[in-house]
C-alpha positions as CSV (number, residue, x, y, z in Angstrom):
1,M,-96.3,35.8,8.2
2,T,-97.3,39.1,9.7
3,T,-100.6,39.2,11.3
4,R,-102.6,42.4,10.8
5,R,-103.5,43.9,14.2
6,R,-107.2,44.7,14.7
7,L,-107.8,48.2,15.6
8,S,-110.1,49.3,18.4
9,P,-113.0,51.6,17.4
10,D,-111.0,54.7,18.7
11,E,-107.8,53.7,16.9
12,R,-109.7,53.0,13.7
13,R,-111.5,56.3,13.9
14,A,-108.1,58.1,14.4
15,Q,-106.7,56.3,11.4
16,L,-109.5,57.4,9.2
17,L,-109.2,61.0,10.3
18,D,-105.5,60.9,9.6
19,V,-106.0,59.3,6.1
20,G,-108.8,61.7,5.3
21,A,-106.9,64.7,6.4
22,R,-104.0,63.9,4.1
23,L,-106.3,63.4,1.2
24,F,-108.3,66.5,1.8
25,A,-105.1,68.5,2.1
26,A,-103.8,67.1,-1.1
27,K,-106.8,67.4,-3.3
28,P,-109.8,69.7,-3.9
29,Y,-112.9,68.6,-1.9
30,H,-114.7,67.2,-4.9
31,D,-111.8,65.1,-6.0
32,V,-111.7,63.2,-2.7
33,L,-113.7,60.0,-2.8
34,M,-114.7,57.9,0.1
35,E,-113.4,54.8,-1.9
36,D,-110.0,56.3,-2.0
37,I,-110.0,56.8,1.8
38,A,-111.2,53.2,2.5
39,Q,-108.5,51.9,0.0
40,Q,-105.7,53.9,1.7
41,A,-106.9,52.7,5.1
42,A,-107.1,49.1,3.8
43,I,-110.7,48.7,5.0
44,S,-114.0,48.1,3.2
45,R,-116.2,50.9,2.2
46,A,-118.9,49.4,4.4
47,L,-116.6,49.8,7.4
48,L,-115.8,53.4,6.6
49,Y,-119.5,54.2,6.4
50,R,-120.0,52.7,9.8
51,Y,-117.8,55.4,11.2
52,F,-118.8,58.3,8.9
53,P,-122.0,58.1,7.0
54,N,-120.8,60.4,4.1
55,K,-118.0,62.5,3.0
56,S,-119.2,65.7,4.6
57,A,-119.4,64.0,8.0
58,L,-115.8,62.9,7.6
59,F,-114.6,66.4,6.5
60,A,-116.4,67.9,9.5
61,A,-114.7,65.6,11.8
62,I,-111.3,66.4,10.4
63,F,-111.9,70.1,10.4
64,Q,-113.0,69.9,14.0
65,Q,-109.9,68.1,15.1
66,A,-107.8,70.7,13.2
67,S,-109.6,73.6,15.0
68,R,-109.0,71.9,18.4
69,R,-105.3,71.5,17.7
70,L,-105.0,75.2,16.5
71,L,-106.7,76.3,19.6
72,D,-104.4,74.1,21.8
73,G,-101.5,75.9,20.1
74,T,-102.7,79.4,20.7
75,R,-103.4,79.7,24.4
76,I,-102.8,83.2,25.9
77,D,-100.6,83.8,28.8
78,P,-101.7,87.0,30.6
79,A,-98.2,87.6,31.9
80,G,-96.8,87.8,28.4
81,S,-97.0,90.5,25.6
82,L,-100.4,90.2,24.0
83,L,-99.0,91.6,20.6
84,E,-96.2,89.0,20.6
85,Q,-98.6,86.1,21.4
86,L,-101.2,87.2,18.7
87,S,-98.3,87.5,16.2
88,A,-97.1,84.0,17.0
89,G,-100.8,82.7,16.8
90,L,-101.0,84.2,13.3
91,D,-98.0,82.4,12.3
92,L,-99.4,79.1,13.6
93,H,-102.5,79.7,11.6
94,F,-100.6,80.6,8.5
95,D,-98.5,77.5,8.8
96,Y,-101.7,75.4,9.0
97,F,-103.5,77.2,6.1
98,A,-100.4,76.9,3.8
99,A,-100.0,73.2,4.6
100,N,-103.7,72.4,4.2
101,K,-104.7,74.8,1.4
102,N,-107.4,72.5,-0.1
103,T,-108.9,71.8,3.4
104,V,-109.2,75.5,4.2
105,L,-110.6,76.5,0.9
106,A,-113.1,73.6,1.1
107,A,-114.3,74.9,4.6
108,N,-114.5,78.5,3.5
109,R,-115.5,78.2,-0.1
110,V,-117.0,74.9,-1.1
111,L,-118.8,74.2,2.1
112,A,-119.5,77.9,2.9
113,G,-123.2,77.0,3.4
114,D,-122.7,73.9,5.5
115,P,-124.1,74.6,9.0
116,V,-121.8,72.2,10.7
117,I,-118.7,73.6,9.2
118,Q,-119.7,77.2,9.8
119,A,-120.5,76.3,13.4
120,I,-116.9,75.0,13.8
121,I,-115.5,78.2,12.4
122,T,-117.8,80.3,14.5
123,D,-116.9,78.5,17.7
124,E,-113.2,78.7,17.0
125,L,-113.3,82.5,16.4
126,A,-115.5,83.0,19.6
127,E,-112.9,81.0,21.6
128,L,-110.0,83.0,20.2
129,S,-111.8,86.2,21.0
130,R,-112.7,85.1,24.5
131,R,-109.1,84.2,25.2
132,V,-107.7,87.5,24.1
133,L,-110.4,89.5,25.9
134,D,-109.7,87.6,29.1
135,A,-106.1,88.4,28.8
136,T,-106.8,92.1,28.5
137,G,-108.5,92.2,32.0
138,L,-111.2,94.5,30.6
139,D,-114.7,94.3,31.7
140,G,-118.0,96.1,31.2
141,A,-118.5,98.7,28.3
142,A,-114.7,98.7,27.5
143,R,-114.7,94.8,27.0
144,D,-117.8,95.0,24.9
145,R,-116.1,97.6,22.6
146,V,-112.9,95.7,22.2
147,S,-114.9,92.5,21.6
148,V,-116.7,93.9,18.7
149,A,-113.4,95.2,17.2
150,L,-111.6,91.9,17.9
151,T,-114.3,89.6,16.5
152,S,-114.4,91.8,13.3
153,W,-110.6,91.5,13.0
154,L,-110.6,87.6,13.3
155,V,-113.2,87.5,10.4
156,F,-111.2,89.8,8.4
157,V,-108.0,87.8,8.9
158,R,-109.8,84.5,7.8
159,A,-111.2,86.2,4.7
160,L,-107.7,87.6,3.9
161,C,-106.0,84.2,4.3
162,V,-108.6,82.6,1.9
163,E,-107.8,85.3,-0.7
164,W,-104.1,84.6,-0.1
165,L,-104.5,81.0,-0.6
166,T,-106.7,81.4,-3.7
167,S,-104.6,83.9,-5.7
168,A,-101.4,84.7,-3.7
169,P,-101.9,88.6,-4.1
170,C,-99.3,89.2,-1.5
171,T,-96.3,87.5,0.3
172,R,-96.7,85.8,3.8
173,A,-94.8,88.6,5.3
174,E,-97.3,91.1,3.8
175,L,-100.1,89.0,4.9
176,H,-98.8,89.0,8.5
177,A,-98.2,92.9,8.4
178,M,-101.7,93.6,7.1
179,S,-103.2,91.4,9.8
180,I,-101.3,93.2,12.6
181,G,-102.0,96.6,11.0
182,A,-105.7,95.8,10.8
183,L,-105.6,94.7,14.4
184,R,-104.0,97.8,15.6
185,G,-106.4,100.0,13.5
186,A,-109.6,98.3,14.7
187,L,-108.6,98.3,18.4
188,G,-107.2,101.8,18.1
189,A,-110.7,103.2,17.3
190,V,-112.0,102.1,20.7
191,T,-109.1,101.7,23.2
192,D,-105.5,102.7,23.9
193,V,-104.0,100.1,21.6
194,D,-100.4,100.5,22.8
195,R,-101.4,100.1,26.3
196,L,-103.6,97.0,25.5
197,L,-101.2,95.2,23.1
198,G,-97.8,96.8,23.9
199,S,-96.0,99.1,21.6
200,P,-94.5,97.6,18.5
201,D,-91.2,99.3,19.4
202,E,-91.0,97.5,22.9
């Protein structure tokens, strides 16, 4: 007979996040039930609620974990081409968005008014912007101008991705091209974009 191993609190929480992440990725937010998560984790609903008091709290924890992982995968190397690194970062985000369509739409549509979810999005965008700005080496007024353009671009890309997931109005290649084109256009209004990012022909 196989004896089921008891999980530590950290292990149990990680298990619940993994189970929840799979279900939220597979189904629209409103179709995911806490009962389903408890059943797939082979625990009681009472135990599940000890870790997460409601579905929105569980979703927020899953979304926060995903945000941290995306940020870990998009660190900027000041010695490398900024344009190439931003392009690779876009691909990483597109991969996640495509694989977790329902999760992304829940965060940006269903839970658009949830302050916890929106704080996670805001913090992620701010950290991405800070990393790019640090890599440029700019300071003072020049940094401030680029910061405004960069922050606006990040918001634009997120909105564009949500539309892409919702109605697929363009291919992924077109999505990528629009994102890079918008970046060059936004930065080109306030700085020498080829000098900052590197020429696309290099």
